[in-house]
N, C-alpha and C positions, 0 to 999 in steps of 0.2 A: 411668611412667606416670599410676600410682594417683597418685603425690607429686604430680606437677604438678598434675593435677586437685585433688586434695585443697588444695593450696595455692590455688589458682586462688578456688574455695570458699569455704577461710576469710579470704581479702582481700575477697572479694564481701560476706559475713556481717558481716565486719568493717565495712566500709564503711557496709552497710545499720542495723547498729546505731547506729555513730557519726553518720552523717547525720540518723535519727532525732530527735537532739538538735539538730542543728545545723537553722539556716534555709538552705533552698535556692531555687533557681530554675533549672529549666530553660527554656528560649526555646527553639524550633525553628525554624530561619532561614527555614524555607518558610510560617510562620505570621507572620512580617512585615506587618504591616498597606499598606507600601509596597513593592514589591520597587525600586523603583528602576528602575534599565538591569540590575538581576541578574535572571536566566532560573531559573525552577523546573526544575532536571531530576530527572525521576523513571525513568531508563532504566536506573540500576543499581540498584535498591533489594532485587531479590534476590540480589545481590551485597554489597553494602554496608550493607545495613539501612533506609536510609530516602534520602527525595526531600531537596536540597539547593540551596542557591543557588548558581548559575555567574554569575562575571560575564565575558561574552560580548562583548568591546567590541574584535574582531578589532585588538588595538595600541592602542586607546584607552580609558583609564579610565572605565565605565561610573558614571549615577550612583547615588549610595549605598542602601542598601536602609535603610527607617527601620521602627520600632513605639513603641508606648507600652508602658511595663512596671510592673508594682507588686511591690516588692521586700517580703517578709513580713515585717522589722524592719531600722533602719538599722543602720551598725558594717561591720566590715572584712569582706571575699569575696574567697576566690581564684576567678579564672575562668580557667574553661577551654573550649576553643573548638575543637569537631571537627573538622576539615580535613586537608590532606597536603600535601606538595612533590609537584605532580602529574608532573613529569618527573623524579621524586627514583629512580623504580626504573629509570632508565638512567642514573642516575650524572651527569646534564646539570647543566651550572653555569649560573647565576643564578635559579631561583626564581620563578619569571614568573607566578606566582599570588597575589602579594603583596597583601597585606591590613590594614585596621587594625578593631579595632572601637573603637569611641567611646560614650559616657555622656553624655549633654547636651551633645554635640558636640565633646568633649575624649577626642582618642585614648589609649586605653590605649599605654604604654610599647613593649609587644612588637609587634612584626610577623606576623601570621600568615600561615600557606602556606609556610611558608621552610623545613620538617623534614618528616623522615618519607617513607618512598616509601608506605608503606601509609596509610588513617583511621585517625586518634588523635586522643587530647585533647592538644591542645597548650595547655602552663601559661602563662598570661597575668598571674601573679604576683599580687600584692593591691590590693585597690582598696577606697578608702573610700566608704558610702553612707551620704551624710548626710540623704537624702530617700526617702520610698519611689516615688514616681513621677517617673520618670524615662525620657527618651527614647533607646533605644538604635539605632545604628547600624551600618551596615556600609560602610566605606570603600574601594573599589577602588583599586589603586594602579598597574597596568599595562594591564588591558585585557586580559590572556591569562589568559583561566579559570581566576581566582582562584577557590574552593570552599569554601562555608561549610555546614557541616550545620544543628550546634547551638551554641550558648553557656550554659553552665551557669556558676552563683554557687551557692557552699557557704559558710558562718561557718566551718564545718569545715575549717581550712587546710592539715590533712595530709591531707587526703582525695586521692584521685583516680579518676573516675567508671569504671565496667567498661568493658572494650572490647570483649571476645569478644561475637558474634552472638547468642548464646543467652541471655548476661545481661544484654544493653544491651537487647536487645528489650522484656523484663519494667521492668528499671530505670525505662525512658523512659515505660512506660503507668503504672507507681507514681507518677513524679513528675510526671506530666500528668493524674491523676485521672479516667481514664476505662478504667481496669480492668471497671468494670461497665455502663459508659455506652456498651450496646452498642444501636442502633436495627435491628430486624428489618424486613424490606421485602419482601414478595409476599403468600401464594406467588404464583409466574409461571408460564405455562407452560413459559416458555421464557428462560433466563438466559442472556445472551451476555455473552461476557468476549474484550473486543478490539474495537475500534471504528475499525477499518482498512475496506478496500473488502469485505473477506467477512466482518466483523462487521454494516457495516452492511447489506448482501445478504439473510443471515440474518434480522436485527431488521425491515426493512421486509416484507420478503415475510413472514414469520410473522405479523406486526402485519395486514398486509392479508387475511390468510387465517383472520383472528378469534380470532388466540392474543393473550396478554397476556403483553408483552415485557419483561424489562428489559437496556438494552443498557449497560456498564460500561467504561467508556475513561479510560486514567490519561493523558492528556495533557489539554488545555484545549480541544482541536479534535481531528474526526473526519478520520480520510482515511488514517491510518498513514502508510505509506510515500508514499501519496496526495496527504499534504497540505503544507500550507505550509512545514512544519518540514522536511520531509524533501526533497521535489519531485522524486520519481520520477513521469513521466510515466505513463499510463495505459496500456499496452497489452494485446494478445491481443484477437481479432477476436470480436465479440458477435453476437449475435441470427442462428444462421446453425445447420446442423444437425439434427439430429432433432429439434428443440426450438427453433425460431427463435425463441418468444417470452422464453425463457431470457437475459437481458440487456438486457430493457429497463428495469427498473430501476437497474441499473447504467448506463444510460446516461443518467438523471435526475441524478445524482449526479456522474459521471465529470469530469474533468479535462480542457479543450483546448489544455493547454499546447503551444507551437509546438517548443520548444526542450527541452533537458536541462543544467541544470536551467532549469525556466521560472520566471516571475515569481511575485510573492507573490501579485499579483492572479487569475490563471489558475489558480490551485488551489480557490479558493473556498470557503473554510475554512466562511465564513457559509453560505453556500449549501446545504451539506452538512447544517450542523446544522439549519437552516430543515427542511429535508426532512423530517430524523427527528421534528424533535419536531412536526410539522403530524398523525404519526400519531398517536391519542387511544392507541393499544393498545399506544403504546411509551412508557417511563419510564428518561427516558435521565440516566446520571450521568457525569457527565464528572469529571477529575481524582478517580479511584476507583483503586486499585491492590488488586488480588486477589493473597493471597496467604496465603490458607488455607481451608480447606474441611472440610463433616462427612460422613460416610459411613454409611449404614445399610441394611443387608442389601445388602450389594455396589455401590450404588448410590451416586452424589452426593446427598447430600440439601440440604447449601444453603451456599453460598461466602461468606465472609468479605472484606469487601475496607475500605479505611480511605481517608480525604479525606485526598489528599497537599498537602493546604495549613492542613487544622486539625487531624487525626490521627483525626478521629471514627470509628468503626469502626461499619458495616452488615453485618448478613449477611441474604442473598438467599437466598431459600427458592425451590425449583423444581422441577418436575417434570421436565424436560430442561434439559441444559446444552450449549452451544456453546463449544468451544474456539477460539475467533480471536484468541491473543494471539501467533503467530506461532512462538513458542517452544514449544508445547505445554504450556505453564507448568502448566494447570487439567488437562492429561493427566496430567503426572507425579505430581503432587500426590494425584492419584486413584490411582495404581496403575499404570495405565494401560501397555498395551506399546508400547515407541517403542525407534526407532533413529536412531543419531546417530554418521555418518561421521568416524572421527575424524582421515585425513589425508584431502589433498586436497579439502577442503569448500570451498564458495564464500564468501566474505569480507563486511566492511561497509565501505558507501562513507558518504564524507561530500563532499559535491559544493560548490560553491564558484565565486561571480563574481568577478569585477573591469572596472573601469569605468576610463574616464579622465575627468579633470576637469578643468578649464579651466585650470588653473593647475598649476603646479608641489606635487606633495604629499610628504611625508615619511613613511616608515614604520621604526618602531624595528628595531635590528639584533636577532636572536635568534641566541643564541649557544647557547642551550639545545635549538632546533629541530632537525630533520635536517641536517646539514650538505649542502648542495646547491649544485650550480651550475646552468645554465639547461642541460646536455646530460643529467641526471642523472634528468629529467623530461618526459614530452609535452607542448609549448606549448600553453598552454588559449587555444587559437583561439577570435576572435569571444565572447571574452572569459568563457569556460565553463570550469570542472573539470568534467570529465563523471564519468560510473558509475563510469569505469575507475581512479577514484581508491579504491583498494578496497583493506584490508589484512584480516589476521587469520585467512588461510587453514588454518593451522594450530594455532591457537589456541583455547582454551575459548568458543566463542559465549555463553555465559552467563553462569560466575562470571568469565571474563578479558574481558568486553565492556568494560568502561570502557578496560582496558588499548588494546584495539581503538582505539576512538573516539580517544582521547586520542596514540596515534599517529600515526591521520588526520590529527588536529592539527597536530602536528608537523610533518609531512610537506606540507602544505599553508602552514604558515608558513615553512618554511624553502625552498620554491618561491616564496614572494612575495618572500622576503627577497631569493632571487638575482635576482631581476628589479628589485627595485626597490637594493638597495644593492651587489650583486655584477657579477657579469659582463652583467649583463641591464640595468643601473642607465640606462646612455646612451638606450637605447631606451624605457623605462619613466618617464619624470619624471614626468608627470601621472597614472599607473595608479593606483589605489585599490583596497583591496579591499573591497567592497558587501558580501558575505556569504558567510558560512560555516555549512554547518549542523551544530549541533552535536548536533544528533540522529541518531543513525545510524542509516543505511537495510540493514539485515541480509537475508541471501538465504536462509542455512540455517543450521539448529539441529535440535532434535529433532522426527521424523514419526513420526506417532502412527500403530500399525497398527491397521489396519480388518479386515475379512472378505475383501478384495481388495486385495493390493498390488502396485499397478501398476507394473509395468516399462516400460525402455527398447524390447524386443522387442514387447512388449501392442501400444507407439504405435508403432514402426514398420510391422509385421505388419499394423496394425490390427484386432486381436483382438475380437471381437464379444461384447463384452458385453450382457444382456438389459435393464442396467439404464444402458447408458452415456445420459450426458446433459448434462456440460457440455464444451460444444466446446473443446476446446485448439488453437490454432491457431499457436502460436508456435513456433521451433525449437527443438531440445534443445539449449537456448543455456547453455553451465558456464563459469565462469568458472577461469580460472588465473593465477600471478603471468608478468608478461610479463619475458621474460629478460631485455634488452636494459636493462630498470631494476632488475633484480632482482639482480643482483650485488653494490653497494654494499651493500646490506642484506640477507641471504641471510635471517637470521633471521625477518625479516617485511618481504616486498616490499609495496611500498603502490599499485604500480600493476598493473593485470590487462589481461589480454585473455580476449575471449570466442572460443570455438570452439562453431560453429554444426553442428550436424546437421541438414538441413533434410528429412530426409524427411517430414518430418508435412506431413500435409495443411494448407495453410493458408488453404485457401478453405473447403471445408466444415467440414474440422476434427476432431479424433479425439476420440470423446466417453467422457470420463471418466467409471468405472462410480460410480454411489451408493455403492457398498458400501466407495467409501474415505472417506467421508465419517461413519464413525461407528466406533467405538473395538468392537476385539475383544473385549476382555475387562469394561469399564466399560457396561453395557447402558444408559444413559440418557445418553451423554456424544455429542455431535455434535463434529464437527471442520471448519474451514475454511479455507480460504488454504494457506499453505508448510508447516502439518504435518500434511496431511494424508498417506493412506496410500498414498505411494509410495516405490521407490529413489533413489538418488542423482540418478542419470540420468534418470529419470523427471521429477524434481522442476526440471530444467531446462527445461521445457516450460508445467508446469501452476504455476510460481508469479508469472506476471507481474500487473498488478494487476486486469485487468476479470476475467481467468479465474478469480479466486481469487473476485471479486465474482457471480459466476454460481455458485459452488458455494454461498456461503450463500444465493441463495435459492432452492435446490436444499435445502438444510437447514430454511429456513421452511416451504415449502409441507409437505416430511415431518410436521415440528413437529404441522400441524394434525390430520394423518391421527393422528399418536399422540395426540392429545388425544382426537379422537372414538372412537376403537377402544380407549382406554386401554393402547396397546401400544409396542413397543420400537420404535429406530429400524430395527432390524434385521427386525421385523417388518413393518414396511413394505414391505421388498422380499420379505419372505418370503410375506405374504397379502394385502398389497392393493396390488400394484403395478400393476393394471389403475384404480385411482382416483388411483394418484400419476401414472401416465401421462396423465390425464387432467387434473391440475392442472399437470402442466409445461406443457401447451398452453396454457394460459390468458395471457392481455395480463397484464403487470406493474402493470397500473392497476387490475386485478379484483380486488375486496373485497369482505369481508363483516363486520359490526362482532363478531361470534362465530360459532365454526364451526358452529354449528346453523344459522344464518340465512343468506338466499339469498344467493348470490353476486351482487354487480353491474358491469356490465360496463360499461366506457368506454365515453362517445359516440365516437371519434375513434381508432380503432385505426392503430397504426404498420402499416405493409407487411410482411410474414412471408415470408421466401424461406428456404429449406436453404442460401444462398450467403450470408445476411446483408443488412442494409440497403443500398438501392442506394450506389452510391458515385461515377455520374453522375445523370444526367436520371431522378427517378421516374418511371415508367411511371405511377403513379397517380396522376400529375398533368397528363398528356396526354389531351388530349381522345379521345373515342372509345375502340377497342379497339387493345391495343398488344401485339405478339408479339414477344418477345426473341428473340436467338440463340439462348439456351441452349434454349428450346422449339423450335428448328429442328430438324430432319434432315441431318445432314452425312455426305458421304462424301467420300474422302480425306483428304489431312494437313489438316488447320486448326490455327493456333495462337490462344492465346487472349491479347488486349491490353488495356493500360489507359493509353498513352503518350500518344494522342492524344484531346485532354480534348474535352467534351460529347457523350459515349456517353450511350445510355441504358441506365441499370440497372446493371450489375457489370461492362461492358466490350464488349467485342467480337470478332469471330472474322475472321480472313484469311489467306487462302491462294493461294499462286503454282502450286500444284501443277497442270499441265495436267488438264481431264476431274474435278479436285475442285467438288461440288457443295454446294448448302444449298440446302435448300426450306423456308419459313415456311411453315405451315400455316393457312389460313384456315375457322376455325370461329365463326356467329353464331347467336345465338338468335330473331334477328326477319329477316325477309327486309326488301331495301328497296337503296336506292341508297347507294353507300361511295365517296368518294374512298379509293385505295390507296397509300399512300406508304412512299420506301423511305430509309429511315438510313443513313449514312455518314457517315466523316470523312475529309476529302483528304488525300491525300498525294502526293510524285514517283513512289512505287515504286509508286503504285496502276496499274489496269487504266485505259487512256484510250477504252476501247471493250469497257466491261464489259456485256452483254447478259441483262437482266431480265427475266423472262419473267411474266407473272400470267395463270395457267389457272384458269377458272370455267366449272364444267362443262364443256361441251367444247369451250370455245372457250381460243384462247391469244394474248395479245396482248404483242410484244417492244419495250423502250424500251433506247436504248444510251446509258448511263452514264458520262461521262467522270470516274472517279472522282481523280484529281487537281484537279478545280476546286470549290472552295465548292459545297456545295449550293444551290440557290437558295431552298428556303423556309428562313426563319428556325428553330434548332434542329437545322437538318442534317438537312432533309430533303430528296426528289426525287419530286414526283408522276408515279405512273403512269399515272393516268388516273382515270375514273369507269367504275364496274361495278355491275351490277345481281345479288344476291347471295342465295340462298336457302338456307335451311337442310339440311342434309344432304346439299349437293353437293360433292362433292372439289374443294374450291378451294384454291389454292395460290399462293405467290410464289415463282421458282426462279433460281439465277443458277449459270450453270457459269464455272469458270476456264478461259482460252482458250491461258494462258502469255504473255500479254504483260505482264504485271504482276501484282500482288497484287489478288486478290477482297476487297472490307470488307464484312462481315454485321453489322450491330450491331440492325436491329429493323425491322420494318414497323410502320403504321399503317393502321386502317379508320375513314374520319370518314365518319358518316351525315352523307344531303344529302337535301332534299326535292326536287329535281329535277334528273336526270342533264344 
């Protein structure tokens, strides 16, 4: 082992010494001024050391990438291109990622992307440079995900650039001359790393509570899995439970996709960015990848990130840090305790769409893709390849992430090849592949450990934590390979099945404790999103988009208390929870310029209920006083329903049990005449003779309603008459089931009138 290291070191020193005498030019592909149709891929920097350009053309060569470069001198240069044959690790034939490098439009003789299963410096031979200023371009030949990391020219024609990660990183910096060019940003009250739902929630929440925030995102758009790049629609109910204001910030930027995967427009990338940039307390850094940090006295002192387009390095100094990376990357760098399930972990999805053209289309044969026929995958109905196109269950989710993504690409291309060129060809003559996510949607990797490690038993048993604050309403949803499609590729199945434990309270939600949102051993580290302190099983319910966003909202509010009291996240729970309780009750739009300023409340408050925002008619939009069925007293067996639309608030109740009763209490502050109305939705199984009694003080009046017929008043109401009601009198509306059909109980409405 020692001799191997010595040999590598000697080779590097020899290269560096000879390179000092040579004329060198390193061009990072991401720095090209015109990317053409190539995509900037930043997902695997941790794994392979750099962002790179990807020719993701769905089988059609993409437009070339171009840039102007200046050589240090003219003469003969040896050319190296850092790339790989991305299907080489599976010994697949065909090298689908072929591309050329051209100088002033003239391609080099060598074709790249044809060798090596690993990233390496592909020798492009000798080229004669007869002028210093030239146009350098990358020409895609296939449209099937060729990749280019960097292009290196050297007059030392016998040298080879270093390949090992540590050597390569230093060598890049030396070549680019950015070793000392580090810009310092801050100091900030909170540095948030990761711009998905959790990171956005944390940044906006902290900023509105008067904290100075840096939000760092390694992609050009915000939203993470909920962006147009991945298109995971926003799931998880918000604005409910103990703190029904939590989730109001998430609702501002959450997508409204109607299908999975949705359309580009539905995910509102621009809207998300506009909402963040509208906050004066947030500095947004898109296209920045955090890859290092500095510690002081056991705390994180700063985060180092580089611009994925220019390699410019920035150091972000701060008091508190929030790991919203999903992978727990910052926690791992800081030495935070974490867990990672080795086997049976949930995987990564790359969703896709296809459409019907107006005429017949073609699709290239894909001998390098997975060898599939129509029976080997679930048919993508409604033109959607959904979330269950998922693999990597037992693969390394971080160091093996590129291979997981590439396997998913091979699966989709193999499936579409079956549709176009194999046994599905006759039925898909006009089919065309219109979108395939090259950014993967991972579900599970590191989980950082906090003061509470939330378990499945805690959630199912509704264990009561004092600091329970984020309602989790998604079922415990764990993914496994689907057996009927796994037999052909047992080493890495690519179709999953979701197994749901539905014992989670989907209306009120289980309140996840605040103590899951900060590190047990790194005192100034928060976390939000799928890297919080939960077990593998508990992750199945907390990992969905809106729930993750609410975690961020809580972290942001806690940050302001840390700022006010110069304390740690742990001390917020131990010493300042009463104040945290009050902050959690604030509207999402409440704000202050600094933590010392007075909080300004929004003019228009959203309705707040433990059961969430109304899924039906908002009772606050109705005239007069509305009493919902959830405020009614019920005896006997009643069932809650939402199937008959037009109901008030969150749903309605119904019962067919003879003797079952529902009583809507009437409480008023001002005496007067009121029209009393009863709300119901008609159905053939409802009672045709429902006796509805209005009791005011000692008087009683009963109306008979045929609940099989439409209510006579628009909005689903039936008038029970006009009544003079005084405060303090025992008044109510009551219905008793007589057994001849279901009684429908939705709401009552009291409308003030000037005369009876």
